C-alpha positions in Angstrom: 5.5 -36.7 -8.7 7.2 -33.6 -7.4 7.6 -29.9 -8.4 10.6 -27.7 -8.1 10.3 -25.1 -5.3 11.1 -22.3 -7.7 7.5 -22.4 -9.1 6.5 -20.6 -5.9 9.3 -18.1 -5.4 10.8 -17.2 -8.8 9.6 -13.8 -10.0 10.3 -14.7 -13.6 8.1 -17.8 -13.4 5.3 -15.6 -11.9 5.5 -13.2 -14.9 5.1 -16.1 -17.2 2.1 -17.3 -15.2 0.4 -13.9 -15.7 0.9 -14.3 -19.5 0.3 -18.0 -19.9 -2.0 -19.2 -17.1 -4.1 -16.1 -16.4 -3.6 -15.0 -20.0 -5.1 -18.2 -21.4 -7.5 -19.8 -18.9 -11.1 -18.9 -18.2 -10.8 -16.6 -15.1 -13.7 -15.9 -12.8 -14.9 -12.2 -13.0 -18.0 -12.1 -10.8 -21.7 -12.9 -10.6 -24.5 -11.6 -12.8 -26.3 -10.3 -9.8 -23.4 -7.7 -9.4 -24.6 -6.0 -12.6 -28.4 -6.5 -12.8 -29.7 -3.3 -14.5 -28.8 -1.3 -17.5 -25.6 0.7 -16.8 -24.5 -1.6 -14.0 -20.9 -2.7 -14.1 -18.4 -4.6 -12.1 -14.7 -3.9 -12.7 -11.9 -6.3 -11.8 -8.8 -7.9 -13.3 -7.7 -10.9 -15.2 -4.1 -11.2 -14.1 -2.8 -7.7 -14.6 -5.4 -6.7 -17.2 -8.1 -4.3 -16.0 -11.5 -5.6 -17.2 -15.2 -5.1 -16.6 -18.6 -6.6 -17.2 -21.2 -4.1 -18.2 -25.0 -4.5 -18.6 -26.4 -2.8 -21.7 -29.7 -1.2 -22.3 -30.7 -4.3 -24.2 -30.2 -6.3 -21.0 -27.1 -8.1 -22.4 -24.1 -8.5 -20.1 -20.8 -7.9 -22.0 -17.2 -8.1 -21.1 -14.7 -5.3 -22.0 -11.1 -4.2 -21.3 -11.4 -1.4 -18.8 -9.5 1.3 -20.7 -10.2 4.2 -23.0 -9.3 3.8 -26.7 -7.9 7.3 -26.7 -5.0 7.6 -24.2 -5.6 4.4 -22.3 -7.0 5.7 -19.0 -9.0 3.2 -16.9 -12.6 4.0 -17.5 -14.2 3.0 -14.2 -12.7 2.2 -10.8 -12.5 -1.3 -9.6 -15.7 -2.6 -8.0 -19.4 -2.1 -8.7 -21.1 1.0 -10.0 -23.8 2.3 -12.3 -23.6 4.8 -15.2 -25.9 6.0 -17.9 -22.9 6.0 -20.3 -19.2 5.4 -19.8 -17.3 8.7 -19.8 -13.5 8.7 -19.6 -12.4 11.0 -16.8 -9.3 12.2 -18.8 -10.5 13.7 -22.1 -14.3 13.0 -21.9 -14.7 10.4 -24.6 -18.1 8.8 -24.0 -19.0 5.2 -24.8 -22.5 3.7 -24.9 -23.5 0.8 -22.7 -22.8 -1.5 -25.7 -19.2 -0.3 -25.8 -19.6 1.8 -28.9 -17.9 5.2 -29.1 -20.6 7.9 -28.8 -18.9 11.2 -28.3 -15.5 12.6 -29.2 -14.9 16.1 -27.8 -13.4 18.6 -30.3 -13.8 16.0 -33.0 -12.9 18.3 -36.0 -9.3 18.4 -34.8 -8.9 14.8 -36.1 -9.5 15.9 -39.7 -9.9 12.9 -42.0 -8.9 10.4 -39.4 -11.7 7.9 -38.6 -11.9 9.2 -35.0 -15.7 9.6 -34.8 -18.7 8.2 -33.1 -19.4 4.7 -34.1 -15.9 4.0 -35.4 -15.2 0.3 -34.7 -11.5 0.8 -34.0 -12.3 3.3 -31.2 -15.0 1.6 -29.2 -14.3 -0.2 -26.0 -12.4 -3.4 -26.7 -14.4 -6.5 -26.1 -12.8 -9.4 -24.1 -11.9 -12.3 -26.5 -13.7 -14.7 -24.2 -16.7 -13.8 -22.1 -19.4 -16.3 -20.9 -21.7 -17.1 -18.0 -22.7 -20.4 -16.4 -25.7 -20.4 -14.0 -24.9 -16.7 -13.3 -21.2 -17.2 -12.7 -19.3 -15.0 -15.1 -15.9 -15.8 -16.6 -13.6 -14.0 -19.0 -10.6 -15.1 -21.1 -7.9 -13.0 -22.7 -7.0 -15.6 -25.3 -9.1 -15.7 -28.5 -8.7 -19.5 -28.9 -9.5 -22.3 -26.6 -12.4 -24.4 -25.3 -15.8 -22.9 -24.6 -16.6 -22.2 -21.0 -18.8 -25.3 -20.6 -16.2 -27.5 -22.3 -13.6 -26.0 -19.9 -15.7 -26.5 -16.8 -16.6 -30.1 -17.7 -17.7 -32.0 -14.6 -16.9 -29.0 -12.5 -20.2 -27.5 -13.7 -22.0 -29.9 -11.4 -20.5 -28.1 -8.4 -21.7 -24.8 -9.7 -25.1 -26.4 -10.3 -25.2 -27.6 -6.7 -24.4 -24.2 -5.4 -27.4 -22.6 -7.3 -29.8 -25.5 -6.8 -29.5 -25.1 -3.0 -31.7 -22.0 -3.5 -35.4 -23.0 -3.0 -36.3 -20.7 -6.0 -33.3 -21.8 -8.0 -31.6 -18.4 -8.0 -28.8 -16.8 -6.0 -27.4 -13.3 -5.6 -24.3 -11.7 -4.1 -25.3 -10.1 -0.8 -23.4 -7.9 1.7 -19.8 -6.8 1.3 -16.6 -8.5 0.4 -13.9 -9.8 2.8 -10.7 -8.8 1.0 -7.3 -9.7 2.4 -3.7 -9.2 1.2 -1.8 -12.5 1.6 2.0 -12.4 1.7 2.4 -15.6 -0.4 2.2 -17.1 -3.9 -1.3 -17.6 -5.3 -0.8 -21.3 -5.7 -0.5 -21.8 -2.0 -4.1 -20.8 -1.5 -5.4 -22.9 -4.4 -3.6 -26.0 -3.0 -4.5 -25.4 0.6 -8.2 -25.3 -0.1 -7.9 -29.0 -1.3 -5.4 -30.0 1.4 -7.1 -32.4 3.9 -3.8 -33.3 5.7 -3.5 -29.9 7.4 -6.7 -29.1 9.3 -6.1 -31.3 12.3 -2.6 -29.8 12.6 -2.8 -26.1 11.6 -6.3 -25.5 13.1 -5.9 -27.6 16.3 -6.0 -24.6 18.6 -9.5 -23.7 17.3 -11.0 -27.2 16.7 -10.0 -29.1 19.9 -11.5 -26.5 22.3 -14.6 -26.5 20.2 -14.9 -30.2 20.6 -14.2 -30.0 24.3 -16.9 -27.4 24.9 -19.4 -29.3 22.8 -18.8 -32.5 24.8 -19.7 -30.6 28.0 -23.0 -29.5 26.8 -26.3 -31.4 27.4 -27.2 -33.9 24.7 -28.4 -32.0 21.6 -27.5 -28.6 23.0 -24.7 -28.1 20.5 -27.2 -27.9 17.8 -27.8 -24.3 19.1 -24.2 -23.4 18.7 -23.3 -23.1 15.1 -19.8 -21.9 15.9 -19.1 -25.2 17.6 -20.5 -27.2 14.7 -18.3 -25.2 12.3 -15.0 -25.5 14.2 -15.1 -29.0 15.6 -14.7 -31.0 12.3 -11.4 -29.3 11.6 -9.8 -31.7 14.1 -11.4 -34.8 12.5 -9.2 -37.9 11.8 -7.2 -38.6 8.7 -9.5 -41.5 8.1 -12.5 -39.1 8.1 -10.9 -36.9 5.5 -9.8 -39.8 3.4 -13.3 -41.4 3.4 -15.1 -38.2 2.4 -13.4 -38.5 -1.0 -12.4 -36.1 -3.7 -12.6 -35.6 -7.4 -9.8 -34.7 -9.8 -11.0 -33.1 -13.0 -9.5 -31.9 -16.3 -8.1 -28.4 -16.5 -7.0 -28.4 -12.8 -10.5 -28.4 -11.4 -11.3 -30.4 -8.3 -13.7 -31.1 -5.4 -12.7 -32.0 -1.9 -15.5 -34.0 -0.3 -18.8 -35.2 -1.8 -19.7 -38.3 0.2 -19.3 -36.2 3.3 -17.5 -33.1 4.4 -16.8 -30.9 7.4 -20.2 -29.4 6.8 -22.1 -32.7 6.9 -23.1 -32.7 10.6 -24.5 -29.2 10.7 -27.9 -29.1 12.4 -30.8 -29.0 10.0 -32.7 -25.7 9.8 -36.4 -26.8 9.5 -37.5 -23.6 7.8 -34.9 -24.0 5.1 -35.8 -27.7 4.5 -39.5 -26.8 4.1 -38.6 -24.1 1.6 -36.5 -26.5 -0.4 -39.3 -29.1 -0.4 -41.7 -26.5 -1.6 -39.3 -25.2 -4.3 -37.9 -28.6 -5.6 -40.1 -31.4 -4.1 -38.9 -33.7 -1.4 -37.0 -36.1 -3.6 -35.1 -33.5 -5.5 -34.4 -31.5 -2.3 -32.8 -34.6 -0.7 -30.7 -35.2 -3.7 -29.4 -31.6 -3.8 -28.6 -31.5 -0.1 -27.0 -34.9 0.0 -24.0 -33.5 -1.9 -21.6 -32.2 0.7 -18.3 -30.8 -0.5 -15.7 -28.9 1.6 -14.4 -26.9 -1.3 -14.6 -26.9 -5.1 -11.9 -25.4 -7.3 -12.4 -23.9 -10.8 -8.7 -23.5 -11.7 -6.9 -21.1 -11.6 -9.0 -18.4 -9.9 -12.1 -19.6 -8.0 -12.9 -21.6 -4.9 -16.5 -22.1 -3.9 -18.2 -23.6 -0.8 -21.7 -24.6 -1.7 -23.0 -25.9 1.7 -22.3 -22.4 3.2 -23.0 -20.3 0.1 -19.7 -18.4 -0.4 -16.9 -18.3 -2.8 -13.3 -17.0 -2.8 -11.5 -15.4 -5.6 -7.7 -15.4 -6.3 -6.1 -12.1 -7.5 -2.3 -12.6 -7.9 -0.3 -9.4 -7.6 3.3 -10.6 -7.3 5.2 -13.8 -6.7 4.8 -13.4 -3.0 1.6 -11.3 -2.8 -2.0 -12.4 -3.5 -5.4 -10.8 -2.8 -8.1 -13.2 -1.7 -11.7 -12.0 -1.9 -14.6 -13.8 -0.1 -18.1 -13.2 -1.5 -21.3 -14.3 0.2 -24.5 -15.3 -1.5 -28.2 -15.2 -0.5 -30.3 -18.2 -1.6 -33.6 -16.8 -3.0 -36.5 -18.3 -1.2 -34.5 -19.4 1.8 -35.2 -18.1 5.3 -33.0 -15.3 6.7 -31.3 -17.7 9.0 -29.6 -19.4 6.0 -27.7 -16.2 5.1 -27.0 -15.5 8.7 -25.2 -18.8 8.9 -23.2 -17.9 5.8 -21.9 -14.7 7.4 -21.3 -16.5 10.7 -19.2 -19.1 9.0 -17.2 -16.6 7.0 -16.5 -14.4 9.9 -15.4 -17.3 12.0 -13.3 -19.1 9.4 -12.3 -16.7 6.5 -11.8 -13.5 8.3 -8.4 -12.4 9.4 -10.1 -11.7 12.8 -11.5 -15.2 12.9 -10.2 -18.4 14.4 -9.1 -20.3 11.3 -8.0 -17.9 8.6 -5.0 -16.5 10.6 -3.7 -20.1 11.0 -3.5 -20.4 7.2 -2.0 -17.0 6.7 0.8 -17.9 9.0 1.5 -21.2 7.2 1.5 -19.4 3.9 4.1 -17.0 5.2 6.2 -19.9 6.5 6.0 -21.7 3.2 7.0 -18.6 1.2 10.0 -18.1 3.5 11.0 -21.8 3.7 11.0 -22.3 0.0 13.6 -19.6 -0.5 16.1 -22.1 1.0 18.0 -23.8 -1.8 17.7 -27.3 -0.3 15.9 -29.5 -0.7 15.0 -28.3 -4.2 11.8 -30.3 -4.7 8.3 -30.4 -3.2 6.8 -33.9 -2.7 3.4 -34.6 -4.4 3.4 -38.4 -4.4 0.7 -39.3 -1.9 -1.7 -41.9 -3.3 0.2 -42.2 -6.6 -1.9 -45.0 -8.0 -5.2 -43.7 -9.5 -8.3 -45.3 -10.6 -9.2 -44.6 -14.3 -11.4 -41.5 -14.9 -15.2 -41.9 -15.0 -17.4 -41.3 -18.0 -17.4 -37.5 -17.2 -13.6 -37.3 -17.1 -13.4 -37.0 -13.3 -11.3 -39.3 -11.2 -12.4 -40.3 -7.7 -9.5 -40.3 -5.1 -9.2 -40.4 -1.3 -9.6 -37.0 0.4 -5.9 -36.7 1.3 -4.6 -37.6 -2.1 -1.9 -35.4 -3.7 -3.6 -36.2 -7.0 -5.6 -33.0 -6.4 -2.4 -30.9 -6.6 -0.9 -33.0 -9.4 -4.1 -32.2 -11.4 -3.5 -28.5 -10.8 0.1 -28.7 -11.9 -0.8 -30.7 -15.0 -3.2 -27.8 -16.0 -0.4 -25.3 -15.1 2.1 -27.1 -17.3 -0.4 -27.4 -20.2 -1.0 -23.6 -20.1 2.6 -22.7 -19.6 3.7 -24.9 -22.5 0.8 -24.1 -24.9 1.9 -22.8 -28.3 
């Protein structure tokens, strides 16, 4: 129940991860709302491979490698955009919104070669795996493997809860992205989002003053200060974090929280509750909102936080460099105050100018530096070694501070790294 420190600092292991983990797993690409209309695209990466999702004239969203079939130039820049057709900026080859080759300038120079409009070998290359669940879009570079729904398994319930929190049952990406370059290995972030032993230590400087200020306010007044509600739970006790529980799932997926979370005590917004009752009915609205999870992980690339409607995406660049993106969502049918709360939380917690994110950045830096030491060689992962058997859905319930959450990630890592 330990891992060798080299998995975080060895460049050769990182290169294998790009091939075998990000080259074989389902990786989060974006949300369907980022490419709504014909010609809309969103370009990103799976590992080091430039890829894109593109909405066709027929309304179908498709996944492609983001490169021209001619000389290999990237077809569109990273990020969102809109085009009537995809035209390569190098030699002007034009592709339709279905990926088919439409125009080859100076075509007669190719003679009898099959370089012509409609030629299958010269269209945009489709991703071997491309699928969407409840609007969340994933891609896979491997041709073989489980379907997206099989791979998600019980993790799909966390995505469901994210969407079901919208009174109209739909969500959309809203606003810009918080994108930060972290000087650390990508696995540090994935583990830290499930680590319930660190908040009361790492975030003490933010949480304790928030509790002290809240205690000085008149009874009930802290309901008017969302910032205090958001910060104070980070200094909760070990018992609190243990009792809120966690789920370990196949393929490295996990939830931290469920019975309760750091979001459980937020003041209720009456207008949002009324909208939920109108959209879902009182019983169903209560069921949806009773699920409170700190973080949910779809390994190896996605962390989502349903109670505050945001998700964070992992983009590994090097063994000691990772881009973390934070995207924010609007719940359709919810009052504006709900989205305002999302932005307030993200600015306070996820931003490098906030009161929580910089703490984590510093710890990641220290871990990256410390693990370069040759001794001790191993990282301990043995907390709560005895597990209950998995439930009918394959998920295992564990205490919130259990290292089983990380052992689950490394089991998925090992399965992918050793796969034939």
